GULOLUM-440832 format. One line per field, with one value per residue (C-alpha): residue number from 1; residue in three letters; y, x, z. Coordinates in steps of 0.25 Angstrom, whole numbers, plus 2048, in hexadecimal, padded with zeros to 3 digits. Example, Ala and Ser with C-alpha at 12.3 -4.5 7.8 and 13.67 -1.06 7.14 Angstrom:
BEGIN
resi = c(1,2)
resn = c(Ala,Ser)
v = c(7EE,7FC)
u = c(831,837)
w = c(81F,81D)
***
This chain:
BEGIN
resi = c(1,2,3,4,5,6,7,8,9,10,11,12,13,14,15,16,17,18,19,20,21,22,23,24,25,26,27,28,29,30,31,32,33,34,35,36,37,38,39,40,41,42,43,44,45,46,47,48,49,50,51,52,53,54,55,56,57,58,59,60,61,62,63,64,65,66,67,68,69,70,71,72,73,74,75,76,77,78,79,80,81,82,83,84,85,86,87,88,89,90,91,92,93,94,95,96,97,98,99,100,101,102,103,104,105,106,107,108,109,110,111,112,113,114,115,116,117,118,119,120,121,122,123,124,125,126,127,128,129,130,131,132,133,134,135,136,137,138,139,140,141,142,143,144,145,146,147,148,149,150,151,152,153,154,155,156,157,158,159,160,161,162,163,164,165,166,167,168,169,170,171,172,173,174,175,176,177,178,179,180,181,182,183,184,185,186,187,188,189,190,191,192,193,194,195,196,197,198,199,200,201,202,203,204,205,206,207,208,209,210,211,212,213,214,215,216,217,218,219,220,221,222,223,224,225,226,227,228,229,230,231,232,233,234,235,236,237,238,239,240,241,242,243,244,245,246,247,248,249,250,251,252,253,254,255,256,257,258,259,260,261,262,263,264,265,266,267,268,269,270,271,272,273,274,275,276,277,278,279,280,281,282,283,284,285,286,287,288,289,290,291,292,293,294,295,296,297,298,299,300,301,302,303,304,305,306,307,308,309,310,311,312,313,314,315,316,317,318,319,320,321,322,323,324,325,326,327,328,329,330,331,332,333,334,335,336,337,338,339,340,341,342,343,344,345,346,347,348,349,350,351,352,353,354,355,356,357,358,359,360,361,362,363,364,365,366,367,368,369,370,371,372,373,374,375,376,377,378,379,380,381,382,383,384,385,386,387,388,389,390,391,392,393,394,395,396,397,398,399,400,401,402,403,404,405,406,407,408,409,410,411,412,413,414,415,416,417,418,419,420,421,422,423,424,425,426,427,428,429,430,431,432,433,434,435,436,437,438,439,440,441,442,443,444,445,446,447,448,449,450,451,452,453,454,455,456,457,458,459,460,461,462,463,464,465,466,467,468,469,470,471,472,473,474,475,476,477,478,479,480,481,482,483,484,485,486,487,488,489,490,491,492,493,494,495,496,497,498,499,500,501,502,503,504,505,506,507,508,509,510,511,512,513,514,515,516,517,518,519,520,521,522,523,524,525,526,527,528,529,530,531,532,533,534,535,536,537,538,539,540,541,542,543,544,545,546,547,548,549,550,551,552,553,554)
resn = c(Unk,Unk,Unk,Unk,Unk,Unk,Unk,Unk,Unk,Unk,Unk,Unk,Unk,Unk,Unk,Unk,Unk,Unk,Unk,Unk,Unk,Unk,Unk,Unk,Unk,Unk,Unk,Unk,Unk,Unk,Unk,Unk,Unk,Unk,Unk,Unk,Unk,Unk,Unk,Unk,Unk,Unk,Unk,Unk,Unk,Unk,Unk,Unk,Unk,Unk,Unk,Unk,Unk,Unk,Unk,Unk,Unk,Unk,Unk,Unk,Unk,Unk,Unk,Unk,Unk,Unk,Unk,Unk,Unk,Unk,Unk,Unk,Unk,Unk,Unk,Unk,Unk,Unk,Unk,Unk,Unk,Unk,Unk,Unk,Unk,Unk,Unk,Unk,Unk,Unk,Unk,Unk,Unk,Unk,Unk,Unk,Unk,Unk,Unk,Unk,Unk,Unk,Unk,Unk,Unk,Unk,Unk,Unk,Unk,Unk,Unk,Unk,Unk,Unk,Unk,Unk,Unk,Unk,Unk,Unk,Unk,Unk,Unk,Unk,Unk,Unk,Unk,Unk,Unk,Unk,Unk,Unk,Unk,Unk,Unk,Unk,Unk,Unk,Unk,Unk,Unk,Unk,Unk,Unk,Unk,Unk,Unk,Unk,Unk,Unk,Unk,Unk,Unk,Unk,Unk,Unk,Unk,Unk,Unk,Unk,Unk,Unk,Unk,Unk,Unk,Unk,Unk,Unk,Unk,Unk,Unk,Unk,Unk,Unk,Unk,Unk,Unk,Unk,Unk,Unk,Unk,Unk,Unk,Unk,Unk,Unk,Unk,Unk,Unk,Unk,Unk,Unk,Unk,Unk,Unk,Unk,Unk,Unk,Unk,Unk,Unk,Unk,Unk,Unk,Unk,Unk,Unk,Unk,Unk,Unk,Unk,Unk,Unk,Unk,Unk,Unk,Unk,Unk,Unk,Unk,Unk,Unk,Unk,Unk,Unk,Unk,Unk,Unk,Unk,Unk,Unk,Unk,Unk,Unk,Unk,Unk,Unk,Unk,Unk,Unk,Unk,Unk,Unk,Unk,Unk,Unk,Unk,Unk,Unk,Unk,Unk,Unk,Unk,Unk,Unk,Unk,Unk,Unk,Unk,Unk,Unk,Unk,Unk,Unk,Unk,Unk,Unk,Unk,Unk,Unk,Unk,Unk,Unk,Unk,Unk,Unk,Unk,Unk,Unk,Unk,Unk,Unk,Unk,Unk,Unk,Unk,Unk,Unk,Unk,Unk,Unk,Unk,Unk,Unk,Unk,Unk,Unk,Unk,Unk,Unk,Unk,Unk,Unk,Unk,Unk,Unk,Unk,Unk,Unk,Unk,Unk,Unk,Unk,Unk,Unk,Unk,Unk,Unk,Unk,Unk,Unk,Unk,Unk,Unk,Unk,Unk,Unk,Unk,Unk,Unk,Unk,Unk,Unk,Unk,Unk,Unk,Unk,Unk,Unk,Unk,Unk,Unk,Unk,Unk,Unk,Unk,Unk,Unk,Unk,Unk,Unk,Unk,Unk,Unk,Unk,Unk,Unk,Unk,Unk,Unk,Unk,Unk,Unk,Unk,Unk,Unk,Unk,Unk,Unk,Unk,Unk,Unk,Unk,Unk,Unk,Unk,Unk,Unk,Unk,Unk,Unk,Unk,Unk,Unk,Unk,Unk,Unk,Unk,Unk,Unk,Unk,Unk,Unk,Unk,Unk,Unk,Unk,Unk,Unk,Unk,Unk,Unk,Unk,Unk,Unk,Unk,Unk,Unk,Unk,Unk,Unk,Unk,Unk,Unk,Unk,Unk,Unk,Unk,Unk,Unk,Unk,Unk,Unk,Unk,Unk,Unk,Unk,Unk,Unk,Unk,Unk,Unk,Unk,Unk,Unk,Unk,Unk,Unk,Unk,Unk,Unk,Unk,Unk,Unk,Unk,Unk,Unk,Unk,Unk,Unk,Unk,Unk,Unk,Unk,Unk,Unk,Unk,Unk,Unk,Unk,Unk,Unk,Unk,Unk,Unk,Unk,Unk,Unk,Unk,Unk,Unk,Unk,Unk,Unk,Unk,Unk,Unk,Unk,Unk,Unk,Unk,Unk,Unk,Unk,Unk,Unk,Unk,Unk,Unk,Unk,Unk,Unk,Unk,Unk,Unk,Unk,Unk,Unk,Unk,Unk,Unk,Unk,Unk,Unk,Unk,Unk,Unk,Unk,Unk,Unk,Unk,Unk,Unk,Unk,Unk,Unk,Unk,Unk,Unk,Unk,Unk,Unk,Unk,Unk,Unk,Unk,Unk,Unk,Unk,Unk,Unk,Unk,Unk,Unk,Unk,Unk,Unk,Unk,Unk,Unk,Unk,Unk,Unk,Unk,Unk,Unk,Unk,Unk,Unk,Unk,Unk,Unk,Unk,Unk)
v = c(6D3,6D1,6C7,6C1,6B2,6A6,6A4,6B2,6AF,6A4,6A9,6B6,6AD,6A3,6B0,6B5,6A9,6A6,6B4,6B3,6A6,6AB,6B8,6B1,6AD,6BC,6BE,6B4,6BA,6B6,6A7,6A4,6AB,6A2,696,699,69A,68F,687,68C,687,67A,679,67B,671,67A,67A,681,688,685,692,693,685,689,695,68A,682,690,68E,683,67F,67E,68D,696,69C,6A6,6B5,6C3,6C6,6D1,6DB,6E0,6EA,6E5,6D5,6DB,6D7,6DB,6E5,6E4,6EE,6E7,6EB,6E1,6E2,6E0,6E4,6D7,6D0,6D8,6D3,6C4,6C6,6CB,6C0,6B5,6BC,6BB,6AC,6AD,6B9,6B5,6A7,6AF,6B9,6AC,6A7,6B3,6B4,6B3,6C0,6C8,6C4,6C1,6C2,6CA,6CE,6DA,6E1,6E8,6EC,6E1,6E4,6E6,6DC,6E0,6D7,6DA,6D4,6D1,6D7,6E4,6E3,6D9,6DF,6DF,6CE,6D0,6D9,6CF,6C3,6CA,6CE,6C0,6BB,6C8,6C4,6CC,6D1,6D7,6E5,6E7,6F1,6E5,6E9,6E0,6E1,6DA,6D5,6DD,6E7,6E5,6F0,6F2,6FA,6F9,6EB,6E8,6E3,6E8,6E0,6E6,6E4,6EB,6F3,6E8,6DE,6E6,6E9,6D9,6D5,6E0,6DA,6CB,6CE,6D6,6CB,6C1,6C6,6CA,6BA,6B6,6BF,6BC,6AC,6AE,6B6,6AB,69F,6A5,6A2,6B1,6B5,6C1,6C7,6D5,6D3,6DF,6E6,6F4,6FC,6F6,6EF,6EF,6E4,6E6,6DA,6DB,6CD,6CE,6C5,6C5,6C8,6D1,6D9,6D2,6C5,6C7,6CC,6BE,6B7,6C1,6C9,6BE,6BC,6AC,6AA,69B,696,68A,68E,686,688,68F,691,695,6A2,6A9,6B5,6BB,6C7,6BB,6C2,6B7,6B4,6B9,6AD,6AA,6AF,6B1,6AF,6AD,6A1,6A1,698,699,6A7,6AD,6A2,6A7,69D,6A1,69A,69B,6A5,69A,692,686,686,693,694,697,689,684,67E,67D,67F,67B,67C,66F,669,664,657,65D,663,671,67A,67A,67E,672,676,66F,674,673,66B,672,678,668,664,66E,66C,65E,65F,668,65F,654,65A,661,657,65D,66B,675,67B,688,68B,69B,6A3,6B2,6B3,6AA,69C,694,687,680,672,668,660,651,64A,64D,653,650,655,663,665,668,66E,67B,67A,687,68C,690,690,689,697,69B,68E,691,69D,699,68F,699,6A1,698,692,69F,6A4,6AD,6BB,6C0,6CC,6D1,6DA,6E6,6EA,6F8,6F8,6EE,6EF,6E6,6E9,6E3,6DC,6E5,6F0,6E7,6E3,6F1,6F4,6E9,6ED,6FB,6F5,6ED,6F9,701,6F5,6F4,702,705,6F7,6FA,708,702,6F9,701,70B,702,6FB,709,70E,702,6FA,6EA,6ED,6F4,6E8,6DF,6E9,6E7,6D7,6DA,6E3,6D9,6CE,6D7,6D9,6CA,6CA,6D3,6C9,6BE,6C4,6C9,6BC,6B4,6BC,6BD,6CD,6D2,6DC,6E9,6F5,6FD,6EF,6F2,6FF,6FA,6F1,6FC,705,6F9,6F7,707,704,6F6,6FB,705,6FD,6F9,708,70B,6FD,702,710,70C,701,70D,716,70A,708,717,715,70B,6FE,6F1,6EC,6E2,6EB,6F5,6ED,6E7,6F4,6F9,6EE,6F1,700,701,6F7,6FF,70A,6FF,6F8,707,70B,6FE,6FB,70A,706,6F9,700,708,6FC,6F4,700,702,6F4,6F5,701,701,6F9,6F3,6FA,700,6F2,6ED,6F7,6F6,6E7,6E8,6F4,6EB,6DF,6E7,6ED,6E0,6D9,6E5,6E6,6D7,6D8,6E4,6E0,6D1,6CE,6D9,6D8,6C8,6CB,6D4,6CC,6C0,6C8,6CF,6C0,6BC,6C8,6CD,6DB,6E5,6F0,6F3,6FE,701)
u = c(B3E,B34,B37,B2B,B2F,B26,B26,B22,B17,B13,B13,B0C,AFF,AFF,AFE,AF2,AEB,AEB,AE6,ADC,AD9,AD7,ACF,AC6,ABC,ABB,AB2,AA8,AA8,A9A,A9A,AA7,AA4,A98,AA0,AAA,A9F,A98,AA4,AA6,A99,A9C,AA7,AA0,A97,A8B,A81,A82,A76,A73,A77,A85,A86,A83,A8E,A98,A96,A97,AA7,AB1,AB7,AC5,AC5,ACB,AC0,AC7,AC0,AC4,ABF,AB5,AB6,AAB,AA7,AA6,AA0,A98,A99,A9A,AA2,AA4,AAC,AAD,AB3,ABA,AB7,AC5,AC1,AB8,AC6,ACB,AC1,AC5,AD2,AD0,AC6,AD0,AD9,AD1,AD1,AE0,AE1,AD7,ADE,AEA,AE4,ADD,AEC,AED,AE1,AE7,AEE,AE3,AD8,ACB,ACA,ABD,ABC,AB5,AAD,AB8,AB9,ABC,ACB,ACD,ACD,AC9,ACC,ACA,AD1,ACD,ADB,ADF,AEC,AF1,AEF,AFD,AFD,AF0,AF7,B04,AFA,AF5,B01,B05,AFA,AFD,B04,B0D,B07,B0E,B08,B07,B13,B1B,B1A,B19,B0F,B05,AF8,AF1,AF3,AF1,AEE,AE6,ADA,AD8,AD4,AD1,ADD,ADC,ADF,ADF,AE4,AF0,AF0,AFA,AF0,AE5,AEC,AF1,AE1,ADC,AE7,AE4,AD3,AD4,ADE,AD5,AC8,ACD,AD1,AC3,ABC,AC4,AC2,AB3,AB1,ABA,AB0,AA6,AAB,AAC,AB7,AC1,ABB,AC3,AC5,AD0,AD2,ACF,AD6,AD7,ACB,AC3,AC0,ABB,AB5,AB0,AAB,AA7,A9C,A95,A85,A86,A8D,A83,A88,A96,A93,A8D,A99,AA5,A9C,A9A,AA5,AA2,AA8,AA5,AA7,AA3,AA0,A9C,A8D,A8B,A7C,A71,A67,A5B,A60,A69,A6D,A75,A82,A8D,A97,AA5,AAA,A9C,A94,A86,A82,A74,A6F,A6F,A64,A5C,A56,A56,A61,A6F,A7B,A85,A93,AA0,AA8,AB4,AB1,AB6,AB9,AB8,AB6,AC5,AC7,ABD,AC4,AB9,AA8,A9F,A8F,A88,A7B,A78,A71,A63,A68,A69,A75,A80,A8F,A99,AA7,AB6,ABF,ACE,AD6,AD6,AC8,AC4,ACB,AC5,AB7,AB7,ABD,AB2,AA6,AAC,AAD,A9E,A96,A87,A8A,A87,A90,A8D,A92,A93,A93,A96,A8F,A84,A82,A7F,A7B,A7F,A7D,A81,A8D,A88,A95,AA4,AA7,AB4,ABB,AB7,AAD,A9D,A91,A8A,A7B,A72,A66,A6F,A6B,A75,A7A,A7C,A85,A8D,A92,A93,A9C,AA4,AA5,AAA,AB4,AB9,ABD,AB5,AB8,AC1,AB8,AAA,AA9,AA1,A9C,A9F,A9C,A95,A92,A8C,A90,A85,A8B,A83,A8C,A98,A93,A90,A9E,AA3,A9B,AA1,AAF,AAD,AA7,AB2,ABD,AB6,AB6,AC5,AC9,AC1,AC8,AD6,AD5,ACF,AD8,AE5,AE0,ADE,AEB,AF5,AED,AF1,AFB,AEE,AE6,AF2,AF2,AE2,AE3,AEE,AE4,AD9,AE4,AE8,ADB,AD9,AE7,AE2,AD4,ADD,AE8,ADC,AD5,AE1,AE6,AD8,AD9,ACA,AC6,ABE,AB8,AC5,ACC,AC4,AC9,AD7,AD3,ACE,ADB,AE3,ADC,AE1,AEF,AF2,AF3,AFC,B09,B03,B02,B11,B16,B10,B14,B21,B1F,B1B,B28,B30,B29,B2A,B38,B39,B3B,B36,B28,B2F,B39,B2F,B26,B32,B37,B2A,B27,B36,B36,B26,B2A,B31,B26,B1B,B22,B25,B16,B0F,B19,B16,B08,B09,B0F,B03,AF9,B02,B02,AF3,AF2,AFB,AF4,AE7,ADC,ACD,ACA,AD8,ADF,AD6,AD9,AE8,AE8,AE0,AE9,AF6,AF2,AEE,AFC,B04,AFB,AFB,B0A,B0A,B00,B08,B15,B12,B05,B05,B14,B10,B04,B0D,B18,B10,B08,B16,B1B,B0F,B0D,B1C,B18,B21,B1B,B11,B08,B05)
w = c(449,452,45D,464,467,467,475,478,46E,475,483,47F,478,484,48E,485,483,493,495,48C,491,4A1,49C,493,49D,4A3,495,49A,4A9,4AD,4A9,4AE,4BB,4BE,4B7,4C3,4CE,4C9,4CA,4D8,4DD,4D8,4E0,4EC,4EA,4E4,4D8,4CB,4C5,4B7,4B3,4B8,4B2,4A4,4A7,4AC,49D,497,49C,499,4A5,49F,49B,4A7,4B0,4B6,4B6,4BB,4C9,4C8,4D3,4DC,4D4,4C7,4CD,4D7,4E5,4F5,4FA,50B,513,521,52E,538,547,54C,55A,55A,55A,566,56E,56A,56D,57B,57D,579,583,58F,592,592,59C,5A4,5A7,5AA,5B2,5BC,5BD,5C4,5CC,5DB,5D7,5CE,5D4,5CC,5BD,5B5,5A8,5A5,599,590,581,576,577,586,590,5A0,5AB,5BA,5C2,5D3,5D8,5D1,5D9,5D1,5C3,5C0,5C1,5B8,5AF,5AD,5AB,59F,59A,59A,590,586,579,56E,562,556,551,543,545,54A,558,563,56F,577,571,57E,589,598,5A1,5B1,5B3,5C1,5C5,5B6,5AC,59E,592,585,577,573,566,55F,561,55C,551,54E,550,547,53D,53F,540,531,52A,531,52C,51D,51B,522,519,50D,511,512,504,4FD,503,4FB,4EE,4EA,4E1,4E3,4EE,4F4,503,508,516,516,523,52F,532,525,51A,50C,505,4F7,4F0,4E1,4DF,4EA,4EB,4F6,501,50B,505,508,515,518,517,51D,527,530,53A,53B,549,54C,55B,563,571,57D,582,590,590,586,588,583,589,57F,58A,592,597,594,59E,59B,594,58D,580,57E,56F,569,560,552,551,55E,561,56F,571,578,57B,585,582,585,581,57D,571,56F,560,556,548,545,547,53C,52F,526,527,51E,51B,51D,523,52F,532,52F,523,527,522,52D,52C,52E,535,538,543,541,549,556,556,553,55F,569,563,565,572,577,571,577,585,586,57F,583,584,579,56F,569,55C,55A,54C,54E,55C,55A,55E,551,559,566,565,571,56F,56E,56C,569,55D,557,54A,54C,541,543,53E,540,53F,540,538,52C,51D,514,50F,51E,521,514,518,527,522,51A,526,52E,525,521,530,539,538,544,546,542,536,534,526,522,513,50A,4FB,4F2,4E4,4D9,4CD,4C4,4C9,4C4,4B7,4B4,4B8,4AE,4A2,4A4,4A5,498,491,495,492,485,480,485,47D,471,46F,472,466,45D,460,45F,453,44C,450,44E,444,445,44F,458,456,45C,468,469,469,475,47D,47C,480,48C,492,491,499,4A3,4A5,4A5,4B0,4B9,4B8,4BC,4C8,4CC,4CC,4CE,4C3,4C8,4C1,4C3,4BC,4B1,4B1,4B0,4A6,49D,49F,49C,48F,48C,490,48B,47C,481,480,472,46D,472,46A,45D,45E,460,454,44B,44F,44C,43F,43C,43E,431,43A,434,43B,443,447,44B,452,45B,45F,460,46B,471,473,478,482,48E,48B,48D,499,4A0,49E,4A3,4AE,4B4,4B3,4B9,4C4,4C6,4C6,4D1,4DA,4D9,4DC,4E8,4EE,4E8,4ED,4E6,4D9,4D7,4D9,4CE,4C6,4C7,4C6,4B8,4B4,4B9,4B2,4A4,4A5,4A5,49A,490,491,48E,480,47D,47D,47A,474,46A,466,465,45C,452,452,44D,443,43E,43C,435,42B,42B,426,41F,426,432,435,444)
***
C-alpha cells in the first residue's frame, strides 16, 4: 500500500505554504519596492510623498515584503570600472619613513656631516650627506630602522633597500614591501568603496576586484554613473594642519616640510601649511550633516580617543593661531583657534549645499580611499532597457510554462495536471529561495529559470512512465504508484546530482552573468526534486486515499 505518513504531509504542506508566502510579494514588485524605499526614507528622518504613502497603504505591514534583487541588466543602474593608483601609497610610505630616518642620521651628524633630502621618484628617497667617507655609517643607520615584511609567497625580507650612490644615500621600497602595499591598498579600497555604496542605501551592489589594481562596481537602481562616481570617486582625505603663512601667489615654492594648498572658498588664496598633520580623517569615528550657527549646511565630526586627545592638546597650546582643515588637497577653512576644544568634536563649515554636506559626511564616515582612482569605463543602463528584458523574460517563461502545462495534461491526464500544479509550486519555491538568500536575478538567471521549467517535469515524466510500465505488468494502482516512485528514484537522483555538480562548477569558476545562471539553475534543481518526489506524491496519495479507484489511467 501507499505509504506517506501524516507528518510528511504536514511538513511538505508547511514548506509549500512558507514558500508561497515568501514569494508572493514578488507579484507586486513595484508597490513593495516603493513601500520598502519609503520605510527607509522614514527611518532616516525624511518625508514620503503622497504617491509613496498610497503604495504603503496597498501593502499590509504584517505580510512579508522581501523581494528578489534584480541585477543591473534588469533594473538599470550604473557600471563603473576604476583603477587604483597604488603608486600614490608608495610616496606616502616614503614620507612616513623620512622623519624617522632624518632623526637617526642627525644622531650621527658628527660622523656623516650635514643631511639633505633631494628630489626623487615617489618610491625612492635620495639623501645627500656632507661626509661621503662616512657612507658606511649612514648605511648602517638606515638599516637599523628597516622592518621585516612577509611577501605574498611567505618569504621574509626588509621593507626597503639601502644603497650608496657617490655622496647620496638611496633608500627604495623592496619588492616584498611593494607587493604588500599593493595588496593592502586594494583590500582597503574595496572595503571603503563597499561602505560608501552601502551608506547610500542601495540594494545588492556588485563590488569586486579585477586583476591586480582594478575594481568593478555595479549598482542597480542608481540614476547614473556620474552619481556613483560622486560617491566613490572622491578620495576624501581629511587632515588638520598648522598654518605657516597665507599668500596670493599660487607658484610659491614650499619648504621641504611644507605644503601649499589652495583655498576652497577664497579665490586666488593659497595656504602654506606644515606637512605634519595634527590629526587625520582616519581618526574620525562619526560625521553627520548639520547646520552652523547661521543656519548654513555644514558637517559635524567626532574623533576617537587618540584623535580627540591630540586635537584637544593642540588647540590648548595654540590659542590665537590659524588651523587649516584640508580635504583632498584643498583648504576648506582655516579658522583661528579661539579656545581649548576638548572632547574631540567639531564642525566643518564652507559653501556647501545640503546635498554636498550629506555626501561629504558619507565619505568621511566611510573613510578615505588610500589612493586616488582613475575611471577606465563607465556606463549608465536605463531602467527602460531592463524593463524590456523583464518583459521578454516573462513572455519566454509564460510560453514555456504554458507549453509544458498543456503537454503534461494531454500526455498524462489527471497525473499530468498534478504535475502542473507541482510545477507552479516549483517556480514559487525558486523565487522564495532567491528572496530568502538575497540572490540577484539577472537576464541569464531568467534563462536558467526558463530551462528549469522544462527540466522540472522531467522527474515526473520518469515516474509516470514507470507507473505505466508497472500497470502493464498487472500491478494494482496502489502498488504501481509506489513502485513507480521507488524505481524512478535512482535515475532522478543521478540526473539531478550531475546537473547540480555542473551548476556548482559554473558558480565557482564563473562570474557575473554566468553565476546568475548557475544560481537559478542550482536552486531550480533542488526545488524540482522536492516537488517531484514529495509534492506530487503527497497529492497523488491524498487523491488515491480519497477516491479509492479500482483502476487508474496514466
